[in-house]
Backbone as JSON, one array per atom type, in Angstrom:
{
  "sequence": "MNYVTRSEIATGEIRALLGRNRQAIKELSHCTGISLSTLNARLLGKRGFTIDELDSIALFFGVPLVVLLQRRDLVAQSSASSSDVAERVS",
  "N": [[-12.6, -16.63, -7.77], [-11.24, -14.24, -5.66], [-12.25, -10.98, -4.98], [-10.48, -8.08, -4.41], [-10.53, -4.93, -3.0], [-9.22, -1.69, -3.97], [-8.83, -0.13, -1.75], [-8.48, -2.04, 0.26], [-6.13, -3.18, -0.67], [-4.4, -0.97, -0.46], [-4.46, -0.61, 2.33], [-3.21, -2.98, 3.19], [-0.67, -2.64, 2.03], [0.22, -0.32, 3.31], [0.32, -1.18, 5.96], [2.32, -3.12, 5.63], [4.5, -1.5, 4.85], [4.79, 0.05, 7.17], [5.62, -1.96, 8.93], [7.98, -2.97, 7.66], [9.58, -0.71, 7.73], [9.73, -0.29, 10.37], [8.1, 1.55, 11.77], [5.86, 3.47, 13.74], [2.28, 3.78, 13.93], [1.55, 6.09, 15.18], [3.65, 7.85, 14.61], [3.36, 8.04, 11.84], [0.86, 9.29, 11.77], [1.46, 11.76, 13.02], [3.35, 12.89, 11.22], [1.96, 13.02, 8.8], [-0.3, 14.43, 9.32], [-2.73, 13.23, 9.53], [-5.28, 12.26, 11.61], [-4.82, 10.16, 14.49], [-6.98, 8.55, 15.23], [-8.42, 8.47, 12.83], [-6.55, 7.21, 11.13], [-6.34, 4.72, 12.43], [-8.98, 3.77, 12.09], [-9.04, 3.57, 9.3], [-7.0, 1.68, 8.83], [-8.08, -0.51, 10.07], [-10.04, -1.1, 8.35], [-12.52, 0.05, 8.52], [-13.25, 2.35, 7.24], [-12.48, 3.68, 4.0], [-9.35, 4.9, 2.61], [-8.73, 8.3, 1.65], [-7.78, 9.85, -1.46], [-6.07, 11.98, -1.02], [-5.11, 11.39, 1.53], [-3.74, 9.01, 0.99], [-1.8, 10.02, -0.74], [-0.32, 11.67, 1.01], [0.64, 9.71, 2.74], [2.19, 8.15, 1.01], [4.18, 10.02, 0.4], [5.31, 10.28, 2.96], [6.5, 7.74, 3.26], [8.2, 7.84, 1.15], [7.65, 6.78, -1.35], [6.28, 6.13, -4.65], [2.85, 6.99, -5.24], [1.42, 4.98, -6.57], [2.53, 2.62, -5.63], [1.2, 2.07, -3.28], [-1.18, 1.17, -4.2], [-0.92, -1.18, -5.56], [-0.95, -4.7, -5.59], [1.53, -6.56, -4.18], [1.99, -9.33, -4.54], [0.68, -9.86, -6.95], [2.1, -8.19, -8.69], [4.61, -9.38, -8.56], [3.97, -11.89, -9.66], [3.25, -11.11, -12.23], [5.67, -10.09, -13.19], [7.21, -12.41, -13.16], [5.8, -13.96, -15.01], [6.18, -12.45, -17.33], [8.95, -12.68, -17.69], [9.14, -15.42, -18.11], [7.78, -15.69, -20.54], [9.49, -14.19, -22.18], [11.78, -15.8, -22.09], [10.86, -18.11, -23.38], [10.4, -17.13, -25.92], [12.92, -16.47, -26.82]],
  "CA": [[-11.61, -15.59, -7.63], [-11.58, -13.26, -4.64], [-12.07, -9.59, -5.39], [-9.89, -7.25, -3.37], [-10.67, -3.53, -3.37], [-8.0, -0.87, -3.91], [-8.7, 0.3, -0.36], [-7.89, -3.18, 0.99], [-4.74, -3.29, -1.12], [-3.67, 0.14, 0.16], [-4.34, -0.91, 3.76], [-2.18, -4.01, 3.33], [0.64, -2.07, 1.69], [0.61, 0.63, 4.37], [0.73, -2.02, 7.1], [3.61, -3.72, 5.29], [5.52, -0.45, 4.91], [5.01, 0.35, 8.59], [6.4, -3.06, 9.48], [9.32, -3.02, 7.06], [10.33, 0.47, 8.16], [9.67, -0.26, 11.84], [7.55, 2.83, 12.16], [4.59, 3.38, 14.45], [1.15, 4.51, 13.38], [1.57, 7.42, 15.81], [4.59, 8.66, 13.83], [2.7, 8.28, 10.55], [-0.17, 10.28, 12.05], [2.1, 13.04, 13.29], [4.03, 13.41, 10.03], [1.04, 13.24, 7.68], [-1.42, 15.27, 9.73], [-3.95, 12.42, 9.59], [-5.46, 11.95, 13.03], [-4.58, 8.78, 14.89], [-8.25, 7.81, 15.18], [-8.73, 8.25, 11.42], [-5.64, 6.17, 10.63], [-6.75, 3.44, 13.0], [-10.22, 3.34, 11.41], [-8.69, 3.19, 7.93], [-6.21, 0.45, 8.86], [-8.98, -1.59, 10.48], [-10.97, -1.33, 7.25], [-13.84, 0.62, 8.82], [-13.46, 3.36, 6.19], [-11.4, 3.69, 3.03], [-8.47, 6.07, 2.56], [-8.96, 9.25, 0.57], [-6.61, 9.99, -2.32], [-5.15, 12.92, -0.36], [-4.44, 10.66, 2.61], [-2.78, 8.09, 0.37], [-0.71, 10.83, -1.25], [0.49, 12.05, 2.18], [1.29, 8.5, 3.25], [3.23, 7.81, 0.04], [5.27, 10.98, 0.63], [5.93, 9.9, 4.22], [7.35, 6.57, 3.04], [9.11, 8.1, 0.05], [7.34, 5.87, -2.46], [5.23, 6.66, -5.53], [1.49, 6.67, -4.83], [0.99, 3.72, -7.18], [3.02, 1.52, -4.8], [0.18, 1.77, -2.28], [-2.37, 0.65, -4.86], [-0.6, -2.42, -6.27], [-0.71, -5.88, -4.78], [2.89, -7.07, -4.44], [1.97, -10.69, -5.05], [0.32, -9.82, -8.37], [3.21, -7.57, -9.4], [5.65, -10.41, -8.64], [3.51, -12.89, -10.61], [3.3, -10.5, -13.54], [7.08, -10.03, -13.58], [7.66, -13.77, -13.43], [5.18, -14.38, -16.27], [6.83, -11.73, -18.42], [10.27, -13.24, -17.94], [8.92, -16.74, -18.67], [7.44, -15.5, -21.96], [10.71, -13.72, -22.84], [12.69, -16.94, -22.23], [10.31, -19.02, -24.39], [10.51, -16.48, -27.22], [14.33, -16.46, -27.19]],
  "C": [[-12.09, -14.58, -6.58], [-11.28, -11.86, -5.15], [-11.54, -8.8, -4.2], [-9.98, -5.8, -3.84], [-9.33, -2.82, -3.29], [-7.76, -0.4, -2.48], [-8.06, -0.81, 0.49], [-6.43, -3.37, 0.6], [-3.9, -2.21, -0.45], [-3.44, -0.12, 1.64], [-3.23, -1.93, 3.99], [-0.79, -3.46, 3.06], [1.13, -1.1, 2.76], [1.06, -0.15, 5.6], [2.11, -2.64, 6.84], [4.74, -2.69, 5.36], [5.82, -0.04, 6.35], [5.9, -0.71, 9.22], [7.83, -3.09, 8.96], [10.2, -1.87, 7.54], [10.37, 0.63, 9.67], [9.2, 1.1, 12.35], [6.18, 2.63, 12.79], [3.51, 4.21, 13.75], [1.13, 5.94, 13.94], [2.51, 8.36, 15.04], [4.0, 9.02, 12.47], [1.64, 9.37, 10.71], [0.44, 11.67, 12.21], [2.67, 13.68, 12.02], [3.09, 13.72, 8.86], [-0.1, 14.19, 8.02], [-2.75, 14.55, 9.73], [-4.12, 11.99, 11.05], [-5.26, 10.46, 13.29], [-5.87, 7.96, 14.81], [-8.67, 7.52, 13.74], [-7.84, 7.15, 10.85], [-6.03, 4.8, 11.16], [-8.01, 2.9, 12.32], [-9.92, 2.86, 10.0], [-7.96, 1.83, 7.92], [-7.0, -0.76, 9.35], [-10.04, -1.89, 9.43], [-12.37, -0.79, 7.51], [-14.24, 1.67, 7.79], [-12.26, 3.29, 5.25], [-10.57, 4.97, 3.12], [-8.93, 7.0, 1.44], [-7.68, 9.33, -0.26], [-5.59, 10.94, -1.69], [-4.41, 12.24, 0.79], [-3.39, 9.72, 2.05], [-1.57, 8.85, -0.17], [0.23, 11.24, -0.11], [1.28, 10.86, 2.72], [2.42, 8.07, 2.31], [4.43, 8.74, 0.21], [6.02, 10.65, 1.91], [6.91, 8.75, 4.03], [8.35, 6.76, 1.91], [8.92, 7.15, -1.12], [6.32, 6.53, -3.38], [3.85, 6.19, -5.05], [1.04, 5.3, -5.36], [1.45, 2.5, -6.37], [1.95, 1.11, -3.77], [-1.05, 1.1, -2.89], [-2.15, -0.64, -5.62], [-0.4, -3.55, -5.28], [0.65, -6.45, -5.16], [2.88, -8.46, -5.01], [1.59, -10.73, -6.52], [1.41, -9.2, -9.21], [4.32, -8.6, -9.6], [5.25, -11.47, -9.66], [3.61, -12.37, -12.03], [4.73, -10.44, -14.06], [7.6, -11.41, -13.94], [7.08, -14.25, -14.75], [5.84, -13.73, -17.46], [8.19, -12.32, -18.72], [10.16, -14.65, -18.51], [8.61, -16.65, -20.17], [8.68, -15.09, -22.73], [11.66, -14.89, -23.06], [12.18, -17.9, -23.31], [10.45, -18.45, -25.79], [11.95, -16.55, -27.72], [14.79, -17.76, -27.77]]
}
């Protein structure tokens, strides 16, 4: 089993949100007050995000902070497993 850190999860989710919303890192930097060089280092995995940075980024995207810390593939698997159990119980 591969272990993925919360920082790696957050990086992936932020990249995904940038792509889905067609927004540039420069805009994220400007709106959150996080320097472009810091954002680039974080997104390249050179350093992890701070909780304050993640909070600012979540506000920028209009999502709860927890969204940045959850792996979508695991959330989807969990939802599917829950519905499978519910169907078997019925």
